[in-house]
C-alpha positions as CSV (number, residue, x, y, z in Angstrom):
1,M,37.1,-44.9,-161.4
2,N,33.6,-44.6,-162.8
3,R,32.5,-43.7,-166.4
4,A,31.4,-40.2,-165.4
5,E,34.8,-39.3,-164.0
6,T,36.5,-40.6,-167.1
7,L,34.3,-38.6,-169.4
8,A,34.9,-35.5,-167.3
9,Q,38.7,-36.0,-167.5
10,L,38.5,-36.4,-171.3
11,D,36.3,-33.3,-171.5
12,R,39.0,-31.4,-169.6
13,L,41.6,-32.6,-172.1
14,L,39.5,-31.4,-175.0
15,T,39.0,-28.0,-173.3
16,I,42.8,-27.6,-172.7
17,M,43.5,-28.5,-176.3
18,D,41.0,-25.8,-177.5
19,E,42.7,-23.3,-175.2
20,L,46.2,-24.2,-176.4
21,R,45.2,-24.0,-180.0
22,E,43.7,-20.6,-179.5
23,K,46.2,-19.0,-177.2
24,C,49.6,-20.7,-177.5
25,P,51.8,-19.4,-180.4
26,W,53.5,-22.8,-180.9
27,D,50.3,-24.9,-180.7
28,R,48.5,-22.5,-183.0
29,E,51.1,-22.9,-185.7
30,Q,51.1,-26.6,-185.9
31,T,49.7,-28.7,-188.8
32,W,49.2,-32.4,-189.3
33,E,52.5,-32.5,-191.2
34,S,54.5,-30.6,-188.5
35,I,53.6,-33.0,-185.7
36,R,53.6,-36.2,-187.7
37,H,57.3,-37.0,-186.9
38,L,56.6,-36.3,-183.2
39,S,53.8,-38.8,-183.2
40,I,56.1,-41.4,-184.5
41,E,58.6,-40.6,-181.8
42,E,55.9,-40.9,-179.1
43,V,55.1,-44.4,-180.4
44,Y,58.7,-45.5,-180.0
45,E,58.8,-44.0,-176.5
46,L,55.7,-46.0,-175.6
47,S,57.4,-49.1,-177.0
48,D,60.4,-48.5,-174.8
49,A,58.3,-48.0,-171.7
50,I,56.4,-51.3,-172.4
51,L,59.6,-53.2,-172.9
52,D,61.0,-51.7,-169.7
53,K,57.8,-52.7,-167.9
54,D,57.7,-49.2,-166.5
55,T,54.0,-48.7,-165.8
56,T,54.4,-45.0,-164.8
57,E,56.1,-44.3,-168.1
58,V,53.5,-46.3,-170.0
59,K,50.8,-44.1,-168.5
60,K,52.7,-40.9,-169.5
61,E,53.4,-42.1,-173.0
62,L,49.8,-43.1,-173.6
63,G,48.9,-39.6,-172.5
64,D,51.3,-38.1,-175.0
65,L,49.8,-40.3,-177.8
66,L,46.3,-39.3,-176.7
67,L,47.3,-35.7,-176.9
68,H,48.4,-36.2,-180.6
69,I,45.1,-37.8,-181.5
70,V,43.2,-34.9,-179.9
71,F,45.6,-32.4,-181.6
72,Y,45.0,-33.9,-185.1
73,S,41.3,-33.9,-184.5
74,R,41.2,-30.3,-183.3
75,I,43.1,-29.2,-186.4
76,A,40.7,-31.1,-188.6
77,S,37.7,-29.5,-186.9
78,E,38.9,-26.0,-187.7
79,T,38.2,-26.6,-191.4
80,G,35.1,-28.7,-190.9
81,L,36.8,-32.0,-191.9
82,F,35.9,-33.9,-188.8
83,G,36.1,-33.6,-185.0
84,M,37.2,-35.8,-182.1
85,G,33.7,-37.2,-181.8
86,D,33.8,-38.3,-185.5
87,V,37.0,-40.1,-184.8
88,A,35.5,-42.0,-181.9
89,D,32.3,-42.8,-183.9
90,E,34.4,-44.1,-186.8
91,L,36.3,-46.3,-184.5
92,C,33.2,-47.6,-182.7
93,N,31.5,-48.4,-186.0
94,K,34.6,-50.3,-187.2
95,L,34.9,-52.3,-184.0
96,I,31.3,-53.3,-184.1
97,R,31.5,-54.2,-187.8
98,R,34.7,-56.3,-187.3
99,H,33.4,-58.2,-184.3
100,P,30.3,-59.9,-185.8
101,H,30.9,-62.7,-183.3
102,I,30.0,-60.2,-180.6
103,Y,27.5,-57.9,-182.3
104,G,26.1,-60.4,-184.9
105,E,25.5,-64.1,-185.6
106,V,29.0,-65.1,-186.6
107,K,30.8,-67.8,-184.6
108,A,34.4,-67.4,-183.5
109,D,35.5,-69.6,-180.6
110,N,39.2,-68.6,-180.6
111,A,41.6,-65.8,-181.3
112,D,42.7,-67.2,-184.7
113,A,39.1,-67.3,-185.9
114,V,38.7,-63.7,-184.8
115,K,41.8,-62.5,-186.6
116,S,40.7,-64.4,-189.8
117,N,37.3,-62.7,-189.7
118,W,38.9,-59.3,-189.1
119,E,41.1,-59.6,-192.2
120,Q,38.3,-60.9,-194.4
121,I,36.0,-58.0,-193.3
122,K,38.8,-55.5,-193.9
123,L,39.1,-56.8,-197.4
124,Q,35.4,-56.6,-198.0
125,E,35.3,-53.0,-196.7
126,K,37.7,-51.8,-199.3
127,G,35.8,-53.5,-202.1
128,N,37.5,-53.0,-205.4
129,E,40.0,-50.6,-203.9
130,R,41.8,-53.4,-202.1
131,K,42.3,-56.6,-204.1
132,S,45.0,-58.1,-201.8
133,V,45.0,-59.0,-198.2
134,L,48.5,-57.5,-198.1
135,Q,47.5,-54.1,-199.2
136,G,47.4,-51.4,-196.6
137,L,50.6,-52.1,-194.8
138,P,52.6,-48.9,-194.4
139,K,55.4,-48.6,-196.9
140,S,57.7,-47.1,-194.3
141,M,57.0,-49.9,-191.7
142,P,60.3,-51.5,-190.5
143,A,61.1,-54.5,-192.5
144,L,61.1,-57.0,-189.6
145,V,57.7,-55.8,-188.4
146,K,56.4,-55.8,-192.0
147,A,57.5,-59.4,-192.5
148,Y,55.7,-60.5,-189.4
149,R,52.5,-58.6,-190.3
150,M,52.5,-60.0,-193.9
151,Q,52.8,-63.5,-192.5
152,E,50.0,-62.9,-190.1
153,K,47.7,-61.5,-192.8
154,V,48.2,-64.4,-195.2
155,A,47.9,-66.9,-192.4
156,S,44.4,-65.4,-191.6
157,V,43.2,-66.6,-195.0
158,G,44.8,-70.1,-194.8
159,F,48.3,-69.6,-196.4
160,D,50.4,-70.9,-193.5
161,W,52.5,-73.8,-192.3
162,N,50.7,-76.2,-190.0
163,T,53.4,-76.3,-187.3
164,A,56.4,-74.5,-186.0
165,D,58.5,-77.5,-186.8
166,E,57.7,-77.2,-190.5
167,C,58.7,-73.5,-190.3
168,F,62.0,-74.5,-188.7
169,A,62.7,-77.0,-191.5
170,K,62.3,-74.1,-193.9
171,V,64.8,-72.1,-191.8
172,K,67.3,-74.9,-192.2
173,E,66.7,-75.0,-196.0
174,E,67.2,-71.3,-196.3
175,L,70.4,-71.4,-194.2
176,Q,71.8,-74.0,-196.6
177,E,70.9,-71.9,-199.6
178,F,72.6,-68.9,-198.0
179,E,75.7,-70.9,-197.3
180,Q,75.8,-72.0,-201.0
181,A,75.2,-68.6,-202.4
182,G,78.0,-67.3,-204.6
183,N,78.2,-63.6,-205.4
184,P,77.2,-60.8,-203.0
185,K,73.8,-60.2,-204.7
186,E,72.9,-63.9,-204.2
187,K,74.0,-63.8,-200.6
188,E,71.9,-60.7,-199.9
189,E,68.8,-62.3,-201.5
190,E,69.3,-65.6,-199.6
191,F,70.0,-63.7,-196.4
192,G,66.7,-61.9,-196.8
193,D,64.9,-65.3,-197.4
194,L,66.6,-66.7,-194.2
195,L,65.4,-63.7,-192.1
196,F,61.9,-64.1,-193.5
197,A,61.9,-67.8,-192.6
198,L,63.2,-67.0,-189.1
199,V,60.4,-64.4,-188.6
200,N,57.9,-67.0,-189.8
201,Y,59.2,-69.6,-187.4
202,A,59.1,-67.1,-184.5
203,R,55.5,-66.2,-185.3
204,K,54.5,-69.8,-185.4
205,A,56.3,-70.5,-182.1
206,G,54.6,-67.6,-180.4
207,I,57.6,-65.3,-180.4
208,N,57.4,-61.7,-181.5
209,P,60.7,-61.3,-183.5
210,D,60.9,-57.5,-183.1
211,D,60.6,-57.8,-179.3
212,A,63.1,-60.6,-179.2
213,L,65.6,-58.7,-181.3
214,E,65.2,-55.5,-179.2
215,Q,65.7,-57.5,-176.0
216,T,69.0,-58.9,-177.5
217,N,70.0,-55.3,-178.6
218,R,69.5,-54.2,-175.0
219,K,71.5,-57.1,-173.6
220,F,74.3,-56.5,-176.0
221,Q,74.4,-52.8,-175.0
222,R,74.5,-53.7,-171.3
223,R,77.4,-56.1,-171.8
224,F,79.4,-53.8,-174.1
225,E,79.0,-50.9,-171.7
226,H,80.4,-53.1,-169.0
227,I,83.5,-53.6,-171.2
228,E,83.8,-49.8,-171.6
229,K,83.4,-49.4,-167.8
230,R,86.1,-51.9,-167.0
231,A,88.5,-50.3,-169.5
232,A,87.8,-46.9,-168.0
233,E,88.5,-48.3,-164.5
234,Q,91.9,-49.4,-165.6
235,N,92.6,-46.1,-167.5
236,T,92.9,-48.1,-170.7
237,E,91.8,-47.0,-174.1
238,L,89.0,-49.3,-175.3
239,G,90.7,-49.8,-178.7
240,S,93.9,-51.0,-177.0
241,L,92.2,-54.0,-175.4
242,T,92.6,-57.3,-177.2
243,L,89.5,-59.3,-178.2
244,T,90.5,-61.9,-175.5
245,E,90.5,-59.2,-172.8
246,M,87.1,-57.9,-174.0
247,D,85.7,-61.4,-173.9
248,V,86.7,-61.7,-170.3
249,Y,84.8,-58.5,-169.4
250,W,81.9,-59.6,-171.6
251,D,81.7,-62.9,-169.6
252,E,81.8,-60.9,-166.4
253,A,78.8,-58.9,-167.5
254,K,77.0,-62.1,-168.6
255,R,77.6,-63.8,-165.2
256,S,76.2,-60.7,-163.4
257,E,72.9,-60.8,-165.2
């Protein structure tokens, strides 16, 4: 597909968005606030499609996300705030600014150097508004993802373990402290430290902890649903099965994977 065809397709999308905003009662009533939660839902649906390796769904969900970007921009243009072109220009300018190794004289021979440059430039862009490399992370970001991103950000400015083995030694240390914790408050704090250390080890070992946990969630669901299926086949209430019986069905599911 050539550039001209792509531009024509994007122009078609913008035209349809204009028509919907002007003629459709539902689209006409929407605001940034009213579609915000829908945008979040679309991101999760895209995430599911990626984990499922369903390329058809990935394409569809990317389209849904693109629709939301166009929708927000169209709403903004109606009051003269900005338009879709302004959004694209802002992004282009940022990409050029944050890739001085491509568009300037800076040297960056590997991905880690690029990430480090990116974070330093972000900090410079904000000037006095942002005094910490950790500022800017969404408050509502899931804790597991936030821990990973915090560790990435501080690593980009040199605050990092040298090896994954060093991180794993910290995991062992935190596990010992958790085991020795006394009251519930101490256990909660030490458990948080343990999780944070595990996330750090995963990052250093090249594992995305959120992806890893979601894969385990899905595996657990598949195996437990097999237990439910086997119970139903025997006309047995799930709650009446013993743990030993459930373990037998669990192992069945495990062997079939």
